[in-house]
N, C-alpha and C positions, 0 to 999 in steps of 0.2 A: 093421188094425185093428179092431178093433168097436167098432157101432153102437147108440145105442139112438136111437128118435125120437115125441114127440112123439105126441098124437090130432089134428095135421096135418101129420104129416114130417117133421117142423124136426129139427135132428139137436137132443137136449140134453144126449150122456153118450158118451164115447172111451176106449174100452177095448185094453189090446195083447195080452192075450188076453180069449176070446169067458169071459164071464156067464152070468147071470138077464138081465139086460137089456138089456145088449148084446148080439146075438146075431147082428146084422144087420153080413157084413162090407165094408170101404170098401177100394180101395188108399192106397194110405198115400200118393203125389201126385195124388191124388181134387180136383178143383175144389172143391165141399160139401166135402169134412172140409179142408181149406189154413183158405176162407174162414170156416170156422169155429173154427178155432183159435186166427184172424187176432182170431180179439173179434167178429167179423165186424163189424168196421170197413171198411165200402167205399171208402175212402181208400186202403185198405192197398197203394195198384197195387206196391210194393216185392212187399207176397205175393200178388201176383197175376202178380205177371210170373214169378216162382221158379217157381210151378206151373206158367206157361204152357213155363218152359227145365224145368221136368223132363218135362213131356212132349213135350216136344220132340225133348229128348235121347233119348229113349225110339225115335219119329221115324225117326231118324237111322239108331239104330244096326240098325232093322228092316230101312233101305234100303242101307246098305250090306254089312247079309249078303248083303239078297238081289242087288247087285250084283253079289258077289261069286260067287256059289251061280250065275249065271247066264254068270260069267266074263267081265264087263262087265272091270272089275278085278281086278288080283289082290294081294292083302295087302301081296305086298313091295311095290305098286307108290306107299300111302304113302309121305311123311316117318317115316323115324328115330317119334319128338317123338309123331306117331297112333298109331302102331302102340301103344308102350306104350300109352300112353293107351287106345286102344285094351283093350289085353291087361288094365290093369290094374282097366277096368273090366267083362271080362267073367266075373275069377278072386270080384272084389265081389259081382256077382252071381249067383254058385256059392252061394257059401259064406249071402247068406243068402236061396238057394230053400231051400237043404238043411234049414235050418229054418225055413222056409215068410215070409219075414217081404214079400219081395218077389211081388206076383205076378206069376207070366213066364208062366204055363198056353197063353195066347191074344200074339201076333205083332198089332201095332199093322194091320199093312196084312199 
């Protein structure tokens, strides 16, 4: 997502594509962006919880990758349902990264 800020640094506009005014890239799961998209309603705890879940899922993916890379666990140690979900998520991430919709350049840990 690309955003525009006002003179005080607050988000005022969001675009899926870079524009003349929306030229700052922001990850789709960025807390500030999700807060802006929820109309700035601080009481909207569900939106904040969802944003936290998105960020935490990415952390869990990185932890699983790290544990498997270090040989602490193997992919086959995981239950079938977990393996299917991981493979589905990896497939989605690859497809989105091909069109650069999800920022995946840096691992979180």
